[in-house]
N, C-alpha and C positions, 0 to 999 in steps of 0.2 A: 721917680716917674716912671710913667709907665713908658714901654718901648713910642707910642705914637704923643708922648709928650705929654699927653692928660695926667694932672696928680690925681694920683689915687688915695681914698682914705689911709691906705698907713701910713702915705706920703706924709698927709697932716698930724696923723698921731706922735708920728715921730721926731716931726720937728716941732708939736707941742710936748712932747714929753708924758704923752697918757698911751693908754692901750685904744686900741682899733675901734672896742667896744665901746667906750668912756667917749671916743670921737665922736663914734656913729650916734649916740645918742643923745649927746652935747649940739648935733649937728642936725639933726631931724626933731629938737626939742622935744624932748620925752621927759614928760614932770614929773618922774620918778626916779631920774638920775639923780643921784647925791656927790655935788660936787661943789667948790669952793669958788663962789664969784669970780675969782682971780682967774681959776682952772676956765669956767665955761667962757671968761673974755679970752682967753689967750687962744685956746682953740680958736673961738669964731675970729678972733683977728689973722691966726695963721688961714686958716682957710679964705681967708681972703684974697690977703696976698698972695695964695697960690694959685688963686682960681678955682679953687674947686669947688664944683658943683654937686650938693646930695642926690642920694641914690633917687629918691623919690621926683626930685626936679627933671634930673638928668636924663629917666625917663621916657617925662615927655617930652622934651626937647630931642631925644633919638628914634623916638616911635619904635626902640626897639621890643617894649616890653608895655605888656596893659598896666599894670598895676591893680590886677587883680589877682585876689588869693582864694582856692578853694576848698572849703571846708565839709568835709563828708566824714558825718556821724550818724553812727547806729540809734536807732530807738529817737528819733528827736522828740517828741513827746514824752522823754523821761524829764521829770523836772532836775534829777542829778548831772545831765550834761547842759544842763543850761546855765553853770559856772564853767565850766570849759569851756565853750562857746564865748560866754562871757570875755574871758580872759585874753581868749584868741584873738577875737573882735577887736575889743580896744588896745591889745597890742600891734596890731595888723594898720590899725586908723592909725595910730602914734606914728606908725614908718610911709604914713600916705597911700596904703594899700586899698582898699576896695574890697569884699568877702563874698563871696558867692555859698550858699549852702545848700547839701545835698543830703537823699539819706543812702546811708553805705547799701541796706538791702534790697532797695529798689535796682540799683547802677549795677550789683552785684545780679540780679536775675535779669536784667535787662542791659544786653549788652547795647542797643541801640543807644538806651540813654547815655550807657557809659561812652559812649564814642561824641553823640550829639554835646557831651560835656566837657571832655578834652579836644574836642575840635577846633579849627582854625587860629591854635597858638590863644585864646582867649583869656587860658590864663598862667602866671606867669609861677605857680607852684600848689602844692594841695598837703592839707594837712588830714590826714586820717586816722579816724577814729572807729574802728571797726565793734563790731561787739567780740565774736565767734563766726568763722568759717567763710569768712568774707574777703579774709585777709589775701590769701595765697593770689586769687583772680585781680581783686583790684589794686595791689602793687605793682605788679606784675606790669599791667596795662597802664597806671598812672607811672609809673615810675622811667615807661620806658618815653612816654612825652613832656614830662616838665619833673623839676625837683621836687622832690613827696620827705614828708615826714612824716612819722608814726607816734600816736600817743597811747601809751598804754599796753604795746603787745610789741614782739620782736619777729620779723620775719626770717632770723636767719640768713639775711643777704646784706646790702653793701645801704639800707636805705638807714640812715640814724632814728634813734628813738628816744621818747622823753616818757618816762614813766614816775609813778610816784610808791612810794614805801608800804605795797598793798603785806605784803609779810608782814613786818611792822605792826600796823593796823589791824589785822587779827588775832594778832599776839598780843595787843595790849584791850582787846574786846575779850578776847577768853582769860588774861589774869583779870582782869575784872571779877568776873564769873566765880576763878578760883581764888580769889581773894575774899571773896564772900560765904565760901565753903562748898560752893556747888561741885562737885568732880565724875558726873556723870552730866557731859557736858556735847550737844553734837553737833555739827556743822552742817547747815545747809549752804550746799556751793550754787554756783553758777553751772552751765550746762557743758557737756562732757568737752575738751577741747577749748574750752578758755581757758586764755595764759594767766588773766588777772585774778581768775578762781582759783589756779593752781597754786598762784605765788601765795593768797590768801589761806588757800587749806593748809600750807605747809607755813603759815607764820601761826595755827591754829594748832598744830599739829607738835611745834616747836613749844609754844606755851602749855601745852599738856605733859611732854615730857621732864620738860625742866623740873615740873611738880609729881614723878613718879608717876604721870597717870596715862602713861602713852597707850596702855592695852585699853583704855576705857575710851580712845578714840571714837568717833561713829560719824561717817559723814553720807549724806543724800544730795544726790544733783538734781537741781529742779534747771530754771530759768531767769530772766534777770525782769519779770512780769509781775503784778499781783497776782495774776489767777497763777502762776508757778509755787506763788506760796501756798494759797490755799491747797492746790493738790498737794503739797505736801502735806499740810498737815491731814490729810484725812490720810496719808498714807500711813503717816504715824500712829492713827487712830486703829489699826490694826499692828503693830508691832506690839511681839510679846512684851519685852520692856520697853520702859520711856526715857525722855533724861527728862535731868529736873534744869535746864535750864538748851537754849541754844543759839549758838552765834550765827547772824545773818549772811550771805554776802554781799548783802545789796540790800538797799532801802525800800527799795519802792517792791521789793521781795517780801519783802518784811512788813509794810504794810497788808498785803494778801495775808500772809503768818496773822496777826491782830486779827484781823475779821474772821478768820475760820476760825481762832481759837475763841473768841468772842462767841458765834454761834455756837460752838461746840454744847455748853459753856465752858471753859475753864479760864479761872482767874489769874492774868497778869500783873504784878510776879507772884503770887498768893502760890499759886499750882503749879507755873512755869513762867521760868525770867527769861526777857530774849532781849538783845542786844543786836546791831544793826552795825553794818562797814557801811562809810557815808554820811552826811550830814546834810538834812534838807531843810527848807522853812516848813514843809507841814509837819514832820516828826514831832514837833512840839504841841500841833494839833490834835492829834488821832485823841481817839476813844480814850485810851494808852499812852499818856506821852512818851515816844520812844528812846531808849538811849542806844548814843552812838557814838561813832571813830568817826570824827573829822576830817577829812584827807585836804589839800591843800588845792582844791581844783580850778580855781582863777588861776593860780600863779602854774600849772599844769599847761592849760591853753596860751599862757604869756609865754610860757618858756618854749612852748612847740611853734609859735609863730616865732619868736624871735630867731631861734634853730634855724626853721625854713628859710626866713628872710637874709640869713648871713649864707645860707648856702645857694640862694638866690644871686645874691651878691659876690659869691666867690671867695668869702672870709674864712678860710681851713685852719687849721682841719678842723671838720666836719666832726663831731665825737656825742655817742648817745649821752642824754642829759639822766641822770636819777636824781628824783629833788625829796630831801633829807630832812631841809627845813623851808619852814617850819615842818616839824615830826607831828606825827596823826595824835589829836587830842580827841579824850573822852570826854563826852557830853554827856554827862548825869541825870538822867530824866526818870520816869513811875516805873519802867520796864521790866526792871532787874532788882529782885533782893534775893535775900535767903536760902536755902534748897527748903521745898516743901514736904511737908509729910506725909511720907511715901505708904502710909500705911491703907492710904487710899490712893489709887490712880485715877484721877479724872475720867481721862482719855478713855481706855480700857473698859471706865463702867458703860461708858456711853456709847463706845460700839455694838 
């Protein structure tokens, strides 16, 4: 029991013979929890006997919390972020929280908006999924006010992080091209300073090294937008030599790459192969259906929400979460094939 005599979740869990995480999910009616019916009934009976009130109800009774969690995301228009949002919002709803959405870029640029977002205790915590260049200021401001969790980045301080296996995803994409016979594979990275992009570049380089191709590594930096993919292809058109394949760090960027290659015109995959990291519904509907590596983005959002809720409720110790299951999965479509005939270089011919 707590010092004030009110039963805590850990008391219920101990008495019922389950972990606090299982007790929480049972008492908060999490539909995804897998326990035997007798276990579910035992947890519920123990909670009733002890007079335990689940945290979502206790908040409203105490008036000490708002029942709201902030989701701060970069590039809200990106279809890739929809899955992260869906996972986070679903988990928050299961735990009795409503979610408030804000764009990282706007909060980072406008101090008044950031202050308003955090004002007067309206949030119990914040999930921050920033792109690049915004983490330091936002993490510092947010973590001073409420508990916070970072998604796919690490500020090097005490704020917990949830991330997926970016390096394994990029390695899988590169291995696919190597198995097709490509040895001149370029990596179209995200913006400089992005930890996500850096991890993906590391996976790309590791795969090349394993195949004895480390010396052929070639990295170009772009952004996370379709326009940055178009600009990258324009730069490639002026290169002295060209790759036979591209690994693109982001699916939205890759859509711009395909558009620019079509306009060049360069046939995909006959003249150049393209594979991207992240899968999304629109990739199968492009002019050339795009081969992609799927990452568990809904799981990422749900794990971030769970970690934040555990932090809010004082369940510790709070530790970073590294999602390795489900593992990255290659989604084969039409944008990759065997290397082209290098006797003709289409991009240089058109430059």
